[in-house]
Backbone as CSV, one residue per row, in Angstrom:
resi,resn,N_x,N_y,N_z,CA_x,CA_y,CA_z,C_x,C_y,C_z
1,MET,102.490,121.183,139.195,101.874,119.898,138.924,100.385,119.978,139.225
2,ILE,99.620,119.383,138.361,98.181,119.312,138.561,97.831,117.889,138.963
3,ARG,97.082,117.794,140.040,96.633,116.489,140.532,95.348,116.132,139.802
4,VAL,95.271,114.882,139.336,94.096,114.421,138.585,93.589,113.128,139.204
5,VAL,92.280,113.078,139.422,91.627,111.863,139.905,90.841,111.301,138.727
6,LEU,91.174,110.079,138.342,90.513,109.400,137.232,89.541,108.356,137.767
7,PRO,88.485,108.046,136.987,87.606,106.953,137.396,88.346,105.619,137.280
8,ALA,87.828,104.617,137.967,88.496,103.306,138.053,88.838,102.716,136.691
9,HIS,87.924,102.785,135.728,88.199,102.159,134.431,89.331,102.866,133.681
10,LEU,89.491,104.174,133.859,90.597,104.872,133.208,91.910,104.652,133.956
11,ARG,91.850,104.511,135.282,93.059,104.154,136.029,93.562,102.784,135.582
12,LEU,92.632,101.869,135.338,93.004,100.532,134.874,93.692,100.611,133.506
13,LEU,93.125,101.392,132.586,93.748,101.562,131.269,95.135,102.193,131.366
14,ALA,95.262,103.186,132.240,96.535,103.894,132.396,97.532,103.115,133.256
15,LYS,97.043,102.063,133.893,97.868,101.219,134.773,98.439,102.038,135.937
16,VAL,97.529,102.784,136.599,97.905,103.576,137.765,96.926,103.285,138.887
17,THR,97.340,103.613,140.086,96.448,103.548,141.233,96.432,104.922,141.880
18,GLY,95.310,105.314,142.361,95.202,106.610,143.027,95.311,107.781,142.074
19,GLU,95.624,108.925,142.663,95.772,110.173,141.918,97.001,110.135,141.029
20,VAL,96.940,110.877,139.925,98.119,111.062,139.087,98.441,112.552,139.062
21,GLU,99.667,112.877,138.754,100.083,114.265,138.618,100.614,114.471,137.220
22,VAL,100.224,115.608,136.623,100.710,115.938,135.289,101.215,117.373,135.286
23,GLU,102.204,117.596,134.454,102.739,118.938,134.219,102.057,119.457,132.964
24,VAL,101.513,120.657,133.061,100.763,121.240,131.955,101.588,122.352,131.332
25,ALA,101.693,122.315,130.000,102.379,123.382,129.273,101.373,124.489,128.977
26,GLY,101.722,125.704,129.325,100.831,126.828,129.053,99.739,126.942,130.092
27,PRO,98.691,127.710,129.768,97.593,127.897,130.722,96.893,126.573,131.043
28,ALA,96.559,126.396,132.302,95.895,125.162,132.735,94.405,125.240,132.432
29,SER,93.940,124.267,131.675,92.534,124.153,131.303,92.222,122.662,131.224
30,PRO,90.937,122.297,131.165,90.641,120.880,130.962,91.356,120.323,129.723
31,ALA,91.410,121.092,128.649,92.071,120.619,127.422,93.556,120.361,127.647
32,SER,94.245,121.285,128.338,95.681,121.089,128.548,95.964,119.950,129.525
33,VAL,95.067,119.739,130.488,95.218,118.599,131.398,95.041,117.295,130.623
34,ILE,94.042,117.239,129.751,93.824,116.025,128.940,95.006,115.813,127.998
35,ASP,95.534,116.881,127.408,96.740,116.763,126.566,97.868,116.089,127.349
36,ALA,98.095,116.572,128.563,99.176,116.027,129.394,98.900,114.578,129.789
37,LEU,97.639,114.271,130.120,97.285,112.887,130.463,97.516,111.948,129.286
38,GLU,97.075,112.370,128.095,97.221,111.515,126.910,98.687,111.351,126.513
39,ALA,99.495,112.376,126.740,100.925,112.263,126.433,101.609,111.293,127.394
40,ARG,101.231,111.377,128.661,101.858,110.522,129.676,101.303,109.100,129.660
41,PHE,100.019,108.970,129.358,99.342,107.671,129.343,98.648,107.477,127.997
42,PRO,99.376,107.060,126.961,98.801,106.939,125.615,97.569,106.033,125.537
43,ALA,97.405,105.121,126.468,96.223,104.254,126.466,94.938,105.061,126.674
44,LEU,95.054,106.281,127.177,93.873,107.120,127.410,93.438,107.898,126.174
45,LEU,94.232,107.857,125.110,93.865,108.578,123.883,92.457,108.188,123.431
46,GLY,91.606,109.182,123.263,90.255,108.948,122.772,89.248,108.498,123.807
47,THR,89.677,108.327,125.050,88.733,107.852,126.073,88.022,108.995,126.791
48,ILE,88.667,110.134,126.890,88.099,111.263,127.631,87.464,112.265,126.675
49,ARG,88.065,112.433,125.521,87.506,113.337,124.513,87.610,112.695,123.145
50,ASP,86.768,113.145,122.270,86.739,112.638,120.901,88.017,113.086,120.187
51,PRO,88.779,112.151,119.601,90.045,112.537,118.975,89.861,113.440,117.749
52,ARG,88.714,113.370,117.117,88.470,114.188,115.929,88.076,115.619,116.298
53,THR,87.117,115.760,117.216,86.603,117.090,117.579,87.337,117.711,118.766
54,GLN,88.048,116.881,119.532,88.747,117.304,120.749,87.788,117.750,121.857
55,GLN,86.507,117.423,121.727,85.511,117.780,122.733,85.329,116.626,123.721
56,ARG,84.921,116.978,124.927,84.665,116.001,125.982,83.632,114.982,125.498
57,ARG,83.889,113.719,125.805,82.904,112.692,125.473,81.661,112.902,126.324
58,LYS,80.527,112.531,125.785,79.229,112.809,126.398,79.108,112.280,127.821
59,PHE,79.637,111.103,128.097,79.485,110.499,129.420,80.706,110.673,130.314
60,VAL,81.447,111.732,130.076,82.579,112.085,130.926,82.303,113.484,131.465
61,ARG,82.569,113.660,132.750,82.342,114.956,133.397,83.640,115.439,134.026
62,PHE,83.789,116.761,134.140,84.956,117.379,134.773,84.493,118.177,135.983
63,TYR,85.186,117.996,137.100,84.880,118.736,138.328,86.164,119.261,138.945
64,ALA,86.050,120.416,139.589,87.147,120.983,140.370,86.558,122.004,141.329
65,CYS,87.063,122.023,142.539,86.623,123.003,143.544,85.106,123.000,143.710
66,GLU,84.534,121.813,143.734,83.089,121.627,143.902,82.267,122.281,142.785
67,GLN,82.867,122.457,141.625,82.185,123.027,140.470,82.177,122.014,139.336
68,ASP,81.045,121.925,138.643,80.949,121.100,137.439,81.458,121.938,136.277
69,LEU,82.594,121.551,135.718,83.192,122.281,134.601,82.855,121.652,133.261
70,SER,82.005,120.641,133.280,81.730,119.848,132.086,81.116,120.640,130.945
71,LEU,80.285,121.608,131.241,79.604,122.354,130.186,80.327,123.648,129.818
72,GLU,81.424,123.920,130.507,82.246,125.084,130.160,83.060,124.750,128.910
73,PRO,83.537,125.752,128.190,84.439,125.465,127.061,85.640,124.661,127.559
74,ILE,86.115,123.743,126.747,87.188,122.843,127.173,88.505,123.585,127.413
75,ASP,88.597,124.816,126.938,89.818,125.597,127.157,89.663,126.660,128.247
76,VAL,88.596,126.549,129.071,88.389,127.490,130.181,89.507,127.312,131.202
77,ALA,89.948,128.415,131.777,91.020,128.354,132.785,90.537,127.610,134.030
78,LEU,91.387,126.750,134.547,91.062,126.035,135.779,91.267,126.955,136.977
79,PRO,90.524,126.702,138.066,90.698,127.517,139.272,92.139,127.454,139.780
80,GLU,92.572,128.529,140.412,93.938,128.627,140.923,94.266,127.496,141.894
81,GLU,93.297,127.060,142.694,93.543,125.975,143.648,93.978,124.698,142.927
82,VAL,93.474,124.490,141.720,93.850,123.318,140.925,95.243,123.518,140.342
83,THR,95.493,124.692,139.782,96.790,124.920,139.141,97.939,124.912,140.141
84,ARG,97.652,125.216,141.393,98.686,125.189,142.435,98.806,123.819,143.103
85,GLY,97.963,122.867,142.682,98.045,121.518,143.223,97.379,121.324,144.569
86,ARG,96.627,122.305,145.020,95.950,122.193,146.320,94.697,121.327,146.235
87,VAL,94.036,121.386,145.095,92.771,120.671,144.887,92.898,119.886,143.585
88,PRO,92.434,118.636,143.544,92.552,117.868,142.310,91.497,118.245,141.262
89,PHE,91.818,117.918,140.034,90.904,117.996,138.898,90.317,116.594,138.756
90,TYR,88.997,116.494,138.764,88.331,115.190,138.706,87.790,114.916,137.308
91,VAL,88.081,113.729,136.805,87.456,113.213,135.581,86.525,112.116,136.067
92,ILE,85.241,112.275,135.812,84.233,111.355,136.338,83.477,110.716,135.179
93,GLY,83.240,109.425,135.282,82.382,108.745,134.326,80.936,108.973,134.735
94,ALA,80.147,109.633,133.876,78.759,109.954,134.212,77.909,108.688,134.236
95,MET,76.871,108.736,135.046,75.930,107.608,135.156,74.777,107.861,134.197
96,ALA,74.294,106.798,133.615,73.132,106.909,132.723,72.256,105.677,132.944
97,GLY,71.049,105.818,132.594,70.146,104.676,132.719,68.838,105.087,133.346
98,GLY,68.013,104.119,133.559,66.704,104.492,134.088,66.173,103.479,135.034
């Protein structure tokens, strides 16, 4: 099981509180985690990545093990600590403005 921490607005859409856990089929990557999240919580479809391109939305960031994974390919392997459930995978809403 992979532990996922969602920002407040996505937790509200998914109707969950706190961390969620998802089972990932195949190698664990940001893409496979998002696949599992969207399958389990259909309200999240299109909120984290563009449904047409399957790429991360511009104002969404991915973090794990104190690393920003946002600019890595969406199919990059997640760190072992995440795949073993020791450390959560974070989906963060980026801040913008001036």
